[in-house]
C-alpha positions in Angstrom: -168.6 117.0 153.5 -167.0 120.2 154.7 -166.9 123.0 152.2 -169.8 121.8 150.1 -172.3 124.3 149.0 -175.4 123.9 151.1 -177.7 124.0 148.0 -176.5 120.5 147.0 -176.7 118.9 150.4 -180.5 119.1 150.6 -182.0 115.7 151.3 -185.4 114.6 152.5 -186.2 111.5 154.5 -189.5 109.9 153.5 -190.8 106.7 154.9 -192.7 104.8 152.2 -194.9 101.9 152.7 -194.4 98.9 150.5 -190.7 98.8 150.8 -189.6 95.2 150.8 -187.6 94.2 153.8 -184.0 93.3 153.3 -182.9 89.8 154.6 -180.8 90.7 157.6 -177.5 89.0 158.4 -176.4 88.1 161.9 -174.7 91.1 163.6 -171.0 90.8 163.9 -170.7 88.4 160.9 -167.7 88.1 158.6 -168.1 91.4 156.9 -171.2 93.1 155.5 -172.6 94.4 152.3 -175.2 97.0 151.5 -176.9 98.5 148.5 -178.7 101.6 147.3 -180.9 102.2 144.4 -181.4 105.6 142.7 -184.5 106.1 140.6 -184.5 109.1 138.4 -187.6 111.2 137.7 -187.7 109.4 134.3 -187.8 106.1 136.2 -184.3 105.1 135.3 -183.1 102.6 138.0 -179.4 102.8 139.1 -178.6 100.1 141.6 -175.3 100.2 143.5 -173.9 97.5 145.8 -170.8 97.7 148.0 -169.1 95.8 150.8 -168.1 97.1 154.2 -164.8 95.6 155.4 -165.3 96.2 159.1 -167.5 94.0 161.2 -170.4 96.1 162.5 -174.0 96.1 163.7 -177.0 96.2 161.3 -177.8 99.8 162.4 -174.3 100.9 161.7 -174.6 99.3 158.2 -177.9 101.1 157.7 -176.2 104.5 158.5 -173.2 103.7 156.3 -175.5 102.9 153.4 -177.3 106.2 153.9 -174.1 108.2 154.1 -172.6 106.5 151.1 -175.8 107.2 149.1 -175.7 110.9 150.2 -172.0 111.1 149.1 -172.9 109.5 145.8 -175.7 112.0 145.4 -173.2 114.8 145.7 -170.8 113.2 143.2 -173.6 112.6 140.7 -174.8 116.2 141.2 -178.3 115.1 142.1 -180.1 118.3 143.2 -182.7 116.7 145.5 -183.2 113.3 147.0 -186.0 111.3 148.6 -184.6 108.6 150.9 -186.6 105.5 151.9 -185.5 102.5 153.8 -186.4 99.6 156.0 -184.6 100.7 159.2 -187.3 102.3 161.4 -184.6 103.1 164.0 -182.3 105.0 161.7 -185.1 106.9 159.9 -186.8 107.9 163.1 -183.5 109.0 164.6 -182.8 111.2 161.5 -186.3 112.6 161.7 -185.5 113.3 165.4 -188.5 111.2 166.5 -186.1 108.9 168.4 -183.1 109.8 170.5 -179.8 108.3 169.5 -178.9 106.3 172.6 -176.1 104.0 171.3 -172.7 105.7 171.3 -171.5 103.9 168.2 -174.4 105.5 166.2 -173.8 109.1 167.3 -171.1 109.9 164.8 -173.1 108.5 161.9 -176.2 110.4 163.0 -174.3 113.7 163.0 -172.5 113.0 159.8 -175.8 112.2 158.0 -177.2 115.5 159.2 -174.5 117.7 157.9 
């Protein structure tokens, strides 16, 4: 996300109650998928799903879904974003309430904070 005007990279992380948990697959399974849902101020629902080709942990998948949704936000020229999710670890790391201890999560943490 280098060279992107900082005005369009604003995002807010908000933990919302009532978010339904996602059925979790076993870590290190044969590939993974994730999805994001954009809801416009007019209540238009735009769901997106994608597959991740590399085997990875659930927390890496959560970070990848966040990063992909942030990239999509830039491409769709969405001026502001409220992010909610079911990963307490990832959300609290991004809010800097939790320290990022796992080395494999550090690059995702920094990329999501650009």
